[in-house]
N, C-alpha and C positions, 0 to 999 in steps of 0.2 A: 738890933745887935750894933755894937760896938766894938771895935778894936781897942785890946787892952793899953795900947800904947800906940804913938805912930812907927811906922816901919822904922826898928837899929840902924838903917843904912842913911834913915833920914836925920835922926838923932846924933849920929857920931860919924859927922861926914868922911872921916878919913878911913872908914870901913867902906862907905861908895865908893868912893875913888881908887880903893885897893881893887874893889869887886868890877869894876869898869876897866883897870887897868890890865885885870885878868882875863876878861871879855876880850879886850883888844889883842892881848897877847896870842889867844884862839884864834880870834879871827885872821890873824896873820898865818896861819899854819895850811891852807890850803883845805882843811874838813870842812866840806858846804854849810852854808849859811841854813839850806833848806833841813838837811842833815841834823843840825845842832837843834834847830827849834822843833823838828821831830821828836827828838831825844829829849827836848827839855820840856814839851806837853808831854809827853807817855810818862817821865818821871814824875811831874805833876798829877797825872792822873792818879799814879801809885801811892804818891802822899799827901792826896786829898788837898790837893791846894788850888783853890780855887780861884785865888788873884793870879796867881802864876797860870793856870789853865785860861783864863779869860786875855789876859797878857799876849801869851805865847799862841794863842789862835789867832790874834789878830795879827801879828806880827807873820805867823804862815800866811794869812790872807793878805797881807801886804806883798807877801813872795809869789802871790797866785796861787797858793796851795790848792787842791779840788775840793768841795765841799766832801764827797765820799772817801775821801783820805783820812780827812777830819773825823768825819762821823765815824770813821770806823777803826782807829789809831788804836782804841784800847782791845780790840781784836785780831790784831795785824796779822796774827797768824793764820786765822781763818779767811782772808782776802787775797787779790788778787793785785793789790793796788801799788803795793811796795815794791823795790827793786831789791836782789838778793843782798847788795850792800846796806841797803834801809835794815832789812829785816836782821840782818848782824850787828851792825850800828842798837836796833832796837832790843836784841836779845842780849846785848852785852849792857845796854843802860837799865835793863830790868835786871840781870845779875849784880852788877855792881850798884845796884839801890838796894837791894834786899839780901844783904848780907849774912844776916842770921837767919834766915831763912832755908839755907841746904848747908851741909856739910863742908862741902866746897863752893865757895861762893861765886866763884865766877871760873867754872868749869877750863879745864885746856880747850876741851872741843868749843867753847863759846868764842873764847880768846882765839884760836885757831882759825875760827871760822871770820872773825873780824879783821885777822890776819890778813886774809886771803883777798880781802878788799881794799885796807887801808894802808898806807904809808906808816913807816915808823912815828913820823911826825905825827901823823892825822890821828894814829892809835892814842899820842902820849895828848893829844888834844880832844880826842873822845874821853880819853880818862878824867881830865881836867873838868870839862864839861860836864859832864856826868857827876862829878863832884860839888862842881859850884853850883847848878841846879838844886842838887839835896841840898846844900845850903842856904839857897833864898827859899826853898819849900819850906825849913826848917824855922827860919826868920819869921816867914807870914804866917804858918801855921801855929806857932808856937805862941805869938803875938797877938792873934785873932783878926788878921788883914782878911778881908771880906772882897771878892770880886763884885764889880759895880761901886765900889763907893767912893773913886776917884776917877774924874773924867781923864781923858787923854791929855789936855790943856792942864789939867793939876799935877799929873806922873810929871810932864816937861818942868813945870814951874817947881815942884819938888827936888826934880835932879840937879835943874838949875841953882836953886839955893844951894843945895849939899856940894856941888862943883864949885860955887864961889867963895863957900865958907870957909875962914882958915883958922 
């Protein structure tokens, strides 16, 4: 299997820089890195993005994530491993990813539960984070990016090349 093209963010360096700037803005909001990465991984499971699943599993590992949580993330509702705040973020991420699957995409109930656990700034960050990982998933899945295709060193080299290109 081969990707159809390189990841578009490495073909159009300004797109990569824009996404990194967006990611940096979310990082400054106070929404925990752990929550961001759990959301990234759950949305990537829904969208079937193997490249993102591999990347975010590695990121969660670097954050000290427990194996049990990684293994059961797709079935988070049926576990005791996730906090109420994480459950609210995961429910929100699922609803905001599956917009066309229900009449009221993000229900008032899902929103209210997220709002019980997160500040307005953190909620805004959660909205942006879900949108951003959905974009990454669509870029990767559409162009046929595969898990296991790039080593971490190759990813860093591609990121550096995109950052340095003008």
